[in-house]
Every structure is written in structure tokens, then in C-alpha cells.
FIPAGU-578122 format. One record per residue (C-alpha): y, z, x negated; residue in one letter. Coordinates in pm, 1 decimal. Each point is the difference from the previous one (the first is absolute). Layout:
<recs>
> north:up:east:resn
> Y:Z:X:a;
...
</recs>
This chain:
<recs>
> north:up:east:resn
> -1491.3:3453.6:-2403.6:m;
> -1.6:300.1:232.9:g;
> -216.9:16.1:311.8:k;
> 299.4:40.0:231.1:w;
> 178.7:-301.8:-141.7:l;
> -313.3:-209.2:52.8:k;
> -16.9:118.8:360.3:r;
> 363.4:-89.2:58.1:i;
> -52.3:-347.4:-147.4:l;
> -314.6:-46.3:209.3:l;
> 185.9:103.2:316.1:s;
> 283.9:-242.4:-75.5:l;
> -251.2:-275.5:-70.8:n;
> -174.9:59.1:332.7:v;
> 333.9:-13.9:183.5:l;
> 87.2:-323.1:-180.5:t;
> -334.9:-151.1:97.2:s;
> 48.6:103.6:362.5:i;
> 344.8:-165.1:-1.7:a;
> -147.6:-318.2:-149.9:l;
> -273.3:-10.4:263.5:i;
> 269.9:56.2:262.5:g;
> 178.8:-307.3:-136.5:a;
> -318.3:-202.2:47.4:y;
> -31.9:124.1:357.9:l;
> 361.3:-105.2:66.8:a;
> -111.7:-362.2:-2.7:t;
> -245.2:64.6:285.7:h;
> 185.4:248.6:220.4:i;
> 315.7:-101.2:184.7:s;
> 315.3:196.5:-84.3:p;
> 41.6:40.3:375.2:n;
> -314.7:215.7:-1.4:d;
> 49.4:187.7:-328.3:f;
> 337.4:-77.4:-164.0:p;
> -44.5:229.8:-301.5:f;
> -270.7:-226.4:-143.3:l;
> 252.0:-284.5:-23.0:a;
> 204.7:208.0:-245.6:f;
> -310.0:51.5:-213.3:l;
> -55.4:-375.4:2.4:g;
> 358.9:-60.0:-107.1:l;
> -42.5:245.9:-288.9:s;
> -338.3:-143.7:-106.2:y;
> 119.7:-90.0:-354.4:p;
> 98.0:362.9:-61.2:i;
> -341.2:137.8:97.2:w;
> -170.2:-274.0:-200.0:l;
> 197.2:86.9:-314.3:i;
> -75.3:371.2:44.2:f;
> -369.9:-81.5:35.9:s;
> 1.6:-200.6:-323.9:v;
> 174.6:289.6:-176.0:i;
> -267.8:239.6:125.0:f;
> -272.8:-229.6:-132.2:i;
> 157.6:19.9:-344.6:i;
> 44.6:378.1:21.7:i;
> -360.2:64.5:106.6:w;
> -138.3:-223.2:-276.0:l;
> 148.6:247.1:-249.7:f;
> -77.0:318.2:193.9:i;
> -305.3:-37.4:224.6:k;
> -138.6:-350.5:21.7:r;
> -206.3:35.9:316.2:r;
> 314.9:86.7:196.4:y;
> 134.2:-344.6:-86.1:a;
> -240.9:-131.6:263.1:l;
> 227.3:140.8:273.8:i;
> 301.3:-226.5:-63.7:p;
> -220.2:-282.1:-127.3:l;
> -208.2:-17.3:318.5:l;
> 312.5:36.6:215.2:t;
> 154.8:-303.9:-168.2:i;
> -327.9:-192.2:23.9:a;
> -25.9:57.9:376.8:v;
> 330.0:-180.7:53.7:g;
> -17.0:-242.6:-291.1:f;
> 79.8:-293.8:229.4:n;
> 346.0:149.7:60.5:h;
> 67.2:-5.6:-373.1:l;
> -77.5:-371.9:5.8:g;
> 257.1:-48.6:276.0:n;
> 264.9:167.7:-215.7:y;
> -81.7:-153.5:-335.7:f;
> -146.7:-348.9:-36.4:a;
> -159.4:-168.2:-299.7:i;
> -95.7:-364.1:46.9:t;
> -186.2:-145.2:-296.5:m;
> -96.5:-331.1:160.9:n;
> 221.7:-155.0:264.5:q;
> -178.0:-145.2:306.1:p;
> -18.8:-379.2:7.5:k;
> 194.6:-129.2:300.8:v;
> -10.7:-350.6:142.7:e;
> 332.8:-164.7:90.9:n;
> 197.8:325.9:-20.6:p;
> 340.7:59.5:154.7:i;
> 246.7:260.2:-121.4:k;
> 68.7:279.9:249.1:v;
> 280.8:250.3:-51.3:m;
> 115.2:316.6:176.9:s;
> 346.5:140.5:-66.5:y;
> 214.1:271.3:157.1:n;
> 344.7:-129.5:-99.8:v;
> 201.6:299.8:125.0:h;
> 240.9:-227.7:196.2:v;
> 89.5:-175.5:-329.6:f;
> 231.8:296.8:-73.2:d;
> 237.7:-138.3:260.0:f;
> 185.8:331.0:34.8:f;
> 71.1:27.0:-372.8:d;
> 326.9:-191.4:23.0:l;
> 54.5:-20.7:-375.1:d;
> -343.3:-128.6:-101.4:n;
> -161.6:-156.5:305.8:r;
> 68.6:-363.2:-89.4:m;
> -137.5:36.7:-352.8:d;
> -306.2:188.6:118.5:n;
> -72.5:-244.7:281.4:r;
> 26.0:-288.3:-246.3:n;
> -237.8:172.7:-241.8:r;
> -254.4:23.5:280.9:i;
> 50.4:-369.7:74.8:f;
> -50.4:-89.8:-365.8:q;
> -316.0:209.6:-13.2:f;
> -138.5:-169.2:312.9:l;
> 82.2:-344.4:-135.4:e;
> -180.0:78.5:-324.6:k;
> -311.3:145.1:167.9:e;
> -7.3:-261.9:278.7:d;
> -241.1:170.8:244.2:p;
> -156.0:-215.1:272.4:a;
> 12.4:291.1:246.8:i;
> 238.6:291.8:-38.4:v;
> 25.7:301.4:229.1:c;
> 328.3:192.0:-2.7:f;
> 67.5:345.6:133.1:q;
> 351.9:137.5:48.1:e;
> 123.7:-357.3:8.5:f;
> 367.8:-62.0:77.0:f;
> 133.3:-300.5:188.9:q;
> 359.5:-76.7:99.2:h;
> 22.5:-268.9:266.7:n;
> 377.7:-10.4:16.1:g;
> 244.3:-156.1:-243.2:a;
> -86.0:158.4:-333.2:t;
> -31.7:-59.3:-372.7:d;
> -303.6:232.8:-6.6:f;
> -258.3:-262.9:95.5:v;
> -364.7:106.7:-23.6:t;
> -245.8:-175.5:231.7:r;
> 132.2:-354.2:-47.5:d;
> 22.9:44.5:-375.9:t;
> -361.7:117.3:-24.2:i;
> -134.0:-286.9:208.6:t;
> 179.8:-236.1:-239.1:t;
> -88.3:149.8:-338.5:i;
> -366.0:52.0:95.7:l;
> -29.9:-322.5:196.3:d;
> -144.7:223.6:272.7:a;
> 139.6:-132.2:329.5:p;
> -227.9:209.7:220.6:y;
> 87.8:359.9:75.9:y;
> -73.9:277.5:247.1:h;
> 264.6:268.3:41.9:e;
> 21.1:318.4:204.0:r;
> 304.5:224.0:-24.7:y;
> 0.4:366.3:95.9:t;
> 372.1:55.6:-55.1:h;
> 278.7:-201.9:160.2:d;
> 313.2:104.0:-185.1:m;
> 358.1:-107.7:58.6:a;
> 117.4:-355.2:-69.0:f;
> -345.4:-158.9:42.4:e;
> -156.1:192.2:-285.0:r;
> -375.0:61.9:27.8:y;
> -255.2:215.3:-181.2:f;
> -377.7:-35.1:20.2:g;
> -317.4:-177.6:-108.0:t;
> -33.1:-369.0:-91.0:v;
> -284.6:-221.1:-123.1:t;
> 76.9:-332.0:-173.2:f;
> -260.3:-270.5:-57.3:s;
> -27.3:-337.5:-166.7:k;
> -278.2:-73.2:249.3:f;
> 45.3:-46.8:376.8:p;
> 5.4:312.2:216.3:i;
> -192.8:-105.2:310.4:v;
> 18.8:325.2:196.9:d;
> 178.4:334.9:-11.6:k;
> -58.0:351.9:126.6:g;
> 154.9:346.6:-13.9:e;
> -123.9:358.2:-8.8:i;
> 259.5:247.5:123.3:a;
> -25.1:374.0:-62.8:f;
> 81.9:229.2:289.2:d;
> 58.6:296.1:-231.6:n;
> 267.2:-171.4:-214.0:d;
> 184.7:-320.1:92.5:p;
> 143.7:-15.3:-353.2:n;
> -339.5:-95.6:-141.7:n;
> -186.4:-313.5:94.0:f;
> -281.7:-240.9:-81.5:c;
> -13.4:-374.8:58.2:i;
> -287.9:-242.0:-46.4:f;
> 19.6:-373.2:-66.2:s;
> -282.8:-252.6:31.6:d;
> 51.8:-232.4:-295.6:i;
> -176.3:-332.8:-46.9:d;
> -86.2:-5.1:-371.1:v;
> -140.8:-345.0:-67.7:n;
> -197.9:-1.8:323.9:g;
> -108.8:367.0:-16.4:q;
> 179.1:238.0:237.8:i;
> 78.2:336.1:-159.2:i;
> 158.8:282.5:196.6:r;
> 262.9:171.2:-216.3:v;
> 108.6:347.3:106.9:f;
> 333.4:128.7:-131.3:n;
> 58.8:367.5:68.7:g;
> 257.5:266.7:-70.5:h;
> -160.0:329.9:94.4:i;
> 124.4:354.0:53.3:g;
> 313.8:45.1:-210.6:s;
> 74.6:361.7:-85.4:i;
> 375.4:-46.0:41.3:r;
> 112.7:239.8:-270.2:f;
> 370.4:80.8:-10.9:q;
> 213.8:53.8:-310.7:n;
> -56.2:374.9:10.3:k;
> -376.6:-60.7:-0.9:d;
> 17.2:-225.6:-304.7:y;
> 215.3:265.1:-164.6:d;
> -294.2:236.8:32.1:f;
> -192.1:-226.0:-240.7:f;
> 270.9:0.3:-264.8:g;
> 339.8:-54.0:153.9:g;
> 294.3:-186.4:-137.9:d;
> 129.7:276.0:-222.8:g;
> 291.6:87.1:225.5:t;
> -159.8:299.0:170.4:g;
> 125.3:-138.3:329.1:r;
> -313.5:98.4:186.9:y;
> -85.0:310.7:-201.0:e;
> 9.6:227.8:305.7:e;
> -243.1:-224.4:185.5:d;
> -240.5:-10.3:-293.5:r;
> -90.6:364.1:61.2:k;
> -162.9:-100.1:326.5:k;
> -74.4:-356.7:-103.3:g;
> -373.4:58.6:-33.7:g;
> -37.9:93.7:364.5:s;
> 217.6:-289.3:114.8:r;
> -194.9:-253.1:-208.1:i;
> -331.7:141.6:122.2:y;
> 109.6:-63.6:357.7:d;
> 113.9:-356.0:-77.5:r;
> -323.4:-83.1:-179.6:l;
> -212.6:150.5:277.3:k;
> 171.2:-212.3:265.1:v;
> -36.8:-310.1:-219.5:a;
> -371.6:63.4:-64.6:f;
> -65.0:35.7:371.1:e;
> 186.8:-309.8:111.0:k;
> -148.7:-211.6:-281.5:r;
> -349.9:91.0:114.1:a;
> 65.6:-133.6:350.1:i;
> 172.3:-313.9:-129.5:q;
> -278.5:-75.7:-247.9:a;
> -265.2:45.3:269.3:e;
> 184.5:-246.0:222.7:k;
> 19.4:-264.9:-272.7:i;
> -365.8:55.6:-90.8:a;
> -99.8:-78.7:359.5:i;
> 184.9:-331.1:-19.2:e;
> -160.0:-80.6:-336.4:i;
> -345.7:51.2:146.9:e;
> 89.8:-231.1:289.7:k;
> 116.4:-282.7:-227.4:s;
> -200.3:-323.0:40.6:p;
> 114.1:-109.8:-347.5:y;
> -19.8:134.3:-356.0:p;
> 272.6:258.1:-53.6:v;
> 258.8:77.2:-264.8:i;
> 193.9:323.1:49.0:l;
> 321.0:55.0:-196.0:c;
> 236.2:286.9:36.3:g;
> 176.0:318.9:-84.7:d;
> -235.6:269.0:133.4:l;
> 208.4:290.7:-132.8:n;
> -327.1:172.2:-86.0:d;
> -216.4:38.1:-309.8:t;
> -358.4:-120.1:-54.6:p;
> -133.1:346.8:85.2:v;
> 112.9:10.7:360.2:s;
> -123.9:-52.1:353.3:y;
> 236.9:-294.1:38.4:c;
> -139.7:-180.4:-306.5:y;
> -359.9:49.0:110.3:r;
> 65.8:-168.2:336.1:q;
> 50.2:-323.1:-191.7:f;
> -220.6:51.7:-303.8:n;
> -299.7:58.2:227.8:s;
> 54.3:-343.2:158.6:l;
> 146.9:-206.2:-281.9:l;
> -1.3:-34.8:-377.3:t;
> 288.4:148.7:-197.2:d;
> 120.2:-279.3:-229.8:a;
> 119.2:254.0:-256.7:f;
> -346.7:151.7:-44.7:t;
> -156.9:-346.9:-10.0:e;
> 222.3:-158.0:-263.7:s;
> 272.7:243.8:-108.3:g;
> 40.6:221.1:-305.4:n;
> 158.2:337.7:-65.5:g;
> 149.9:241.4:251.9:i;
> 203.4:-258.5:187.7:g;
> 279.7:230.5:122.0:s;
> 232.8:-196.3:227.7:t;
> 266.2:248.4:110.9:y;
> 284.2:61.1:-244.7:i;
> 238.3:201.2:215.6:g;
> 99.0:362.3:-46.4:k;
> -300.4:154.7:173.1:m;
> -313.4:36.7:-214.0:p;
> -257.3:-249.8:124.4:a;
> -273.6:-236.6:-102.0:n;
> -139.5:-320.3:144.4:r;
> 127.6:-43.0:355.6:i;
> 22.7:-381.9:20.3:d;
> -320.3:-197.1:49.6:y;
> -172.0:-333.6:41.9:i;
> -335.7:14.6:177.7:f;
> -222.5:-288.6:102.9:h;
> -323.1:-74.6:184.6:s;
> -326.2:12.7:-191.9:e;
> -48.2:-375.1:43.4:d;
> 312.4:-53.0:-209.8:l;
> 38.8:77.7:-369.3:l;
> 303.4:106.3:-199.3:s;
> 79.3:-28.6:-367.0:t;
> 287.7:73.9:-234.3:g;
> 150.0:291.5:190.7:f;
> 339.8:93.8:-147.7:i;
> 238.3:286.4:63.6:t;
> 314.6:-168.9:-124.6:h;
> 207.3:216.7:-239.5:p;
> 339.0:-70.7:160.0:v;
> 249.7:243.3:152.5:d;
> 197.7:-216.7:243.0:f;
> -96.5:233.4:287.8:s;
> -139.8:351.6:36.0:d;
> -341.5:-170.2:22.7:h;
> -171.2:-227.7:-248.7:k;
> -130.0:-331.1:133.7:p;
> -374.0:-61.0:-14.6:i;
> -188.5:-329.4:-2.9:s;
> -341.4:-154.7:-50.1:c;
> -180.8:-329.1:41.1:l;
> -219.4:-20.6:308.4:v;
> -262.1:-258.7:79.9:g;
> -359.9:-64.1:91.5:m;
> -295.5:84.8:-222.4:e;
</recs>
């Protein structure tokens, strides 16, 4: 191989390693201070794959150069563990309860042709899984006369009479949209965490008496990006070419949307983290964080709590199945004095998110 080609490959490898290190730094530096790092964190899998490719290339060309990508990966090896989990032996948990988190995408209420079937499929799934505590994001409730019953049906099929609801949208005809936690165990106190930078996102916390042990369960929906149809079209479109003109400038538009979302998520996550630290009880945090495991938002919680996926999950665990490319953005965290086992990312497509669940209990 020619000298110039080796130099080009070496230069590209160095740039890839710098980008990968930038992704690591994104977990420590707020997007409000240095937003570009957040984009490197979001693209972490790309830089990781490139680094692995360079390791293979250098092993055939110049082995000592393979140390560059190898050491870069090693420096941030913990991030790889947050993306891909392998659990050989599940933790042993005493008197476990099943905890679930699920963004139900308003049960597809606005899909007039399919909403009843899809809502019923979600109900059937919940009845089969029978979680003791379930945290919903993008929950839909109609308080008026309706055949689209949600809250009352769930309390019945789960035998979970206790619930804590907080709605961020008050639509016409007593229709509501927001965050709800259901529990088979008594909810003895409730609290809310509002976000000044976006009233459409919210976090609630419920003190639940689980067989004499109070556990504070946080249920959060953080920092939605709020993509429009023309933005989703940028990632593939619907084949109609309807937004083709916008796609030419779609990159810039999406950059701006992501930047705003990164910045507001950082502030929201910091605010929740403060409340977690103040909790007098063991904590479980469920929610749609709208951010990947290599992000400032994720680290706010992972530095305080245990990620149930990394403790007892397997595989990549991707939870978002909408049009935008994504990874794991739904999470269950818990205090270190709790244990989790049997983490599952359920392979169902009743929403644009997959539900996640695990068993939580004491050691």
C-alpha cells in the first residue's frame, strides 16, 4: 500500500477517534455550554463502527496503528456497555414486583380507522404482562361520554386501583394527554416536577407503599424533539415526494430542532436529578428520555441510579420504532439499594415506542 494512502487512512482514523472522544465528553458537558458535542454523542454508534473497521484495516496493514482505535474504544468502554448488554447470570431479587414503562402514543386515538383495535391490543398486552406498577407517557384520557375508555379499563384489567395522573394538554370535549402512573399498591403521596422551558413535557413522582416499604417512583417524559412530517420525510419519506423541496434544506432544519431539544433536555434532566437526590426513599425512575445512553441527559440519572437494562438486560434494547433513526430512549433506573432482574424490551409495535419492564426488589 502506498505511503500517501496510509497517511490518508491514518488522518481519517485520528478524526474518527477525536469524534469518539467527543461523544464521551458529551455525557459530561451540558449541551447548553457546547451543543456540538451532543451531536457527537447521538452519532456514537457511527464512530464506534468506524473505529472497529480501522482496527481490522490496521491489523492487515500496520498493526501498531491499530492501537489508536483500540485505545480510543477502551477509554470509553463503559459507554459500549450502556448500549449493548449481556447478562449471563440474573441478579437474585427478594419479593420482586414487575415495573413497566410505556409511551403509548395516545393509543393511536387520532387514527380513526385503527384506534380501537390498537388500543385493545395494548390492553391485551397489559393484561398478559400484569405489571404491579406501570408508568405511561403520552397517555390519553377522555373524561366525557366516550367509547374510548382508557384509565378505568386499565385499573380494572390490572387490578391497579391507585393512579397518579398529570395532563399537559387539555383538548376539546374533556380529552387529556399526559403522564400517568398506575399501581397495585397504595400511593400515599404525590408530587410534580414542571419544566419552565417546555410545558408539554413533565415528570411526576408517586410514593408507593410496597408491602410496608415506601418507594418513590418517578415517571418522566423529557424533551420531545417535535419533528413534523417534513422532518420525518428527510429520513426516508412516504414515497410521494410531497416534501421534496424541503428535503434540500432539511439537514439544517433538523440540526436546529435537535439542538433545541438537547438544550432543553439538559435542564429538565438536571431538575429531576435534584429531586432524586432529595428523595427520602429508594427511587425507581421510568420514562421516555428522548435521548440515547451516550448523552448528558442519560448521565444525570446513570450517575445517581442503576440502569436496569445494563444490570439485567440483553442485546441492544432499542425502544423507538418510529421513522427517525434512534436507539434506546426509554429507561428504567433504580436506587442502588434495589435490584432488578429480567429486563425485557418487549417486541411489540402497538406504539412508536416499545414497552420495557423488569422485576425490582430488595437484595
